[in-house]
C-alpha positions as CSV (number, residue, x, y, z in Angstrom):
1,M,98.1,93.9,137.2
2,V,94.8,93.0,135.6
3,T,91.6,94.2,137.3
4,R,88.0,93.2,136.5
5,M,87.6,96.6,134.9
6,D,90.3,96.0,132.3
7,W,88.8,95.6,128.8
8,L,92.0,95.3,126.8
9,I,94.9,93.2,127.9
10,A,98.3,92.7,126.1
11,D,100.3,89.8,127.7
12,R,104.0,89.6,126.5
13,L,103.0,90.7,123.0
14,T,105.7,90.2,120.4
15,F,105.3,91.2,116.8
16,A,107.7,91.7,113.9
17,Y,107.5,92.5,110.1
18,G,110.3,90.0,109.1
19,D,113.4,91.0,111.0
20,D,111.9,94.4,112.0
21,V,110.6,93.8,115.6
22,I,107.8,96.3,116.6
23,F,106.7,94.9,120.0
24,E,108.8,92.7,122.2
25,E,107.3,91.1,125.3
26,L,104.9,94.0,125.7
27,S,102.3,93.9,128.5
28,F,99.8,96.4,129.5
29,S,96.0,96.7,130.2
30,L,93.4,99.4,129.7
31,S,90.3,100.2,131.7
32,A,89.2,103.7,130.7
33,G,86.2,103.8,128.4
34,M,88.0,105.9,125.8
35,V,91.8,105.8,125.3
36,A,94.0,107.9,122.9
37,L,96.9,105.9,121.5
38,Q,99.8,108.3,121.1
39,G,103.2,108.1,119.6
40,P,105.3,109.5,116.7
41,S,104.5,108.6,113.1
42,G,105.7,105.1,112.3
43,S,105.8,104.0,116.0
44,G,103.4,101.1,115.5
45,K,100.0,102.6,116.5
46,T,98.3,101.2,113.4
47,T,100.0,97.9,113.8
48,L,98.7,97.6,117.4
49,L,95.2,98.4,116.3
50,K,95.4,95.6,113.6
51,L,96.7,93.2,116.1
52,I,93.9,94.0,118.5
53,N,91.4,93.5,115.6
54,Q,93.2,90.2,114.7
55,D,94.0,91.5,111.1
56,L,97.6,90.6,112.2
57,Q,98.8,87.8,114.4
58,P,101.5,88.1,117.1
59,N,104.6,86.1,116.8
60,S,104.1,85.3,120.5
61,G,102.0,86.5,123.4
62,S,98.6,88.0,123.0
63,V,96.4,91.0,123.0
64,R,92.7,90.6,123.5
65,Y,89.6,92.7,124.4
66,Q,86.6,92.0,126.4
67,G,83.3,92.3,124.6
68,G,81.5,90.9,121.6
69,S,82.6,92.6,118.4
70,A,84.9,95.3,117.3
71,I,85.2,97.6,114.2
72,L,88.4,99.0,112.9
73,I,88.5,102.1,110.9
74,L,91.9,102.7,109.2
75,Q,93.3,105.8,107.5
76,D,92.8,104.1,104.2
77,D,89.7,104.8,102.3
78,S,87.4,101.8,102.5
79,L,84.3,103.2,100.8
80,I,83.1,101.5,97.5
81,P,83.7,104.4,95.1
82,W,80.7,104.0,92.8
83,L,78.2,103.8,95.7
84,S,76.7,106.8,97.4
85,G,77.7,107.7,100.9
86,S,74.3,106.5,102.2
87,A,74.6,103.2,100.3
88,N,78.1,102.6,101.8
89,I,76.6,103.2,105.3
90,K,73.8,100.7,104.6
91,I,76.3,98.0,103.6
92,S,76.8,97.7,107.4
93,R,73.8,95.6,108.3
94,T,74.1,96.6,111.9
95,Y,74.1,100.3,111.3
96,D,71.3,102.2,113.1
97,S,71.2,106.0,113.3
98,K,69.4,105.7,116.7
99,R,72.6,104.6,118.2
100,I,74.0,108.0,117.6
101,F,73.3,110.6,120.4
102,D,73.7,113.8,118.4
103,A,71.4,114.3,115.4
104,R,74.0,116.7,114.0
105,I,76.3,113.9,113.2
106,V,73.9,112.7,110.5
107,E,72.6,116.1,109.6
108,S,76.1,117.6,108.9
109,M,76.6,115.2,105.9
110,A,73.3,115.8,104.2
111,S,74.9,118.0,101.5
112,F,77.1,115.2,100.2
113,V,75.8,111.8,101.5
114,E,74.0,111.0,98.3
115,K,77.0,111.6,96.1
116,S,79.0,108.7,94.8
117,A,82.0,108.2,97.1
118,Y,84.5,109.0,94.3
119,K,82.9,112.4,93.9
120,M,83.4,113.3,97.6
121,S,86.5,115.0,99.1
122,F,88.7,112.8,101.2
123,G,87.3,114.5,104.3
124,Q,83.7,113.8,103.3
125,R,84.5,110.2,102.6
126,R,86.3,109.9,106.0
127,Y,83.3,111.5,107.7
128,V,80.9,108.9,106.2
129,E,83.2,106.1,107.4
130,I,83.2,107.5,111.0
131,V,79.4,107.9,110.9
132,R,79.1,104.2,109.9
133,A,81.2,103.2,112.7
134,L,79.4,105.3,115.3
135,G,76.1,103.8,114.3
136,S,77.3,100.2,114.4
137,E,76.5,97.8,117.1
138,S,80.2,96.9,117.8
139,E,81.1,97.0,121.4
140,V,84.7,98.1,120.7
141,L,85.7,100.9,118.2
142,L,89.3,100.9,117.0
143,L,89.9,104.2,115.2
144,D,93.1,105.2,113.4
145,E,93.3,108.9,113.3
146,P,89.5,109.3,113.0
147,L,89.6,113.2,113.0
148,N,92.1,113.6,110.2
149,F,90.8,115.5,107.2
150,L,87.7,116.7,109.0
151,D,87.1,120.5,109.4
152,A,87.0,122.1,112.8
153,D,83.2,122.0,113.0
154,R,82.8,118.3,112.2
155,R,85.7,117.4,114.5
156,A,83.9,119.1,117.3
157,I,80.7,117.2,116.6
158,V,82.6,113.9,116.4
159,I,84.5,114.5,119.5
160,K,81.3,115.2,121.5
161,E,79.8,112.0,120.1
162,L,82.9,109.9,121.0
163,V,82.8,111.1,124.5
164,R,79.1,110.3,124.9
165,Q,79.5,106.9,123.3
166,S,82.5,106.0,125.5
167,A,80.0,105.5,128.3
168,K,78.4,102.6,126.5
169,R,81.3,101.0,124.6
170,H,85.1,100.9,124.5
171,I,87.0,103.2,122.1
172,L,90.7,103.1,121.4
173,M,91.9,105.7,118.9
174,S,95.1,107.1,117.6
175,T,94.9,110.9,117.3
176,H,96.9,114.0,117.1
177,Y,93.9,116.2,118.2
178,I,93.9,115.2,121.8
179,E,94.0,118.8,123.0
180,E,90.5,119.3,121.3
181,F,88.9,116.9,123.7
182,D,89.1,119.8,126.2
183,G,89.3,118.0,129.5
184,A,87.0,115.1,128.6
185,P,87.8,111.7,130.4
186,V,90.2,110.3,127.9
187,G,92.9,107.8,129.0
188,R,96.2,107.7,127.2
189,I,98.6,105.0,126.1
190,Q,102.0,106.4,124.9
191,L,104.6,104.7,122.7
192,R,107.9,106.4,123.5
193,G,111.2,106.0,121.9
194,I,111.9,103.7,119.0
195,A,111.0,100.1,118.3
196,P,111.0,97.5,119.6
197,F,108.7,98.6,122.2
198,R,108.9,96.7,125.5
199,E,106.8,99.0,127.7
200,V,104.3,101.8,127.3
201,T,103.0,104.5,129.6
202,V,99.3,104.2,130.5
203,L,97.8,107.4,131.9
């Protein structure tokens, strides 16, 4: 059942890579401000995020979100390697550090943000991508394992910021670090079993 609070709606969504059916007649809706997408590796989490962002098109049915714009951060490194971290951030014309609640988010990358991206560790490059997303104007954040490769201190800072930002925009993320959210109001959507997925558990 769809309510006026639902911001993401999948309606009989079917998608396949060739003969490999991932989702079949899948319907669900999400209303929580921040939702963790959970399931074993290879269960279709990244595929679902790409479908929501319209990087992939369903074979039939639909999945759509309410809101103006979305930004998708995948696990692949998307920084331009010869540009500095700060230059990569400024590529996003809508980035504004004032959208970030916690000044430590920006301060904690001061030691490497002026390096060329190819000189950074993967965790540092990942952090720059997350900061760029957090400072964007997008109303929907789609994040594929955003906490991977971050050290414990930076994970804690990012988690706190995600919780605060979920009050002003919608966040859907896959993550294996849900226990580190420590009781924060995070909804869950769980992919269980093996494909094709015909139903999910929404908590």
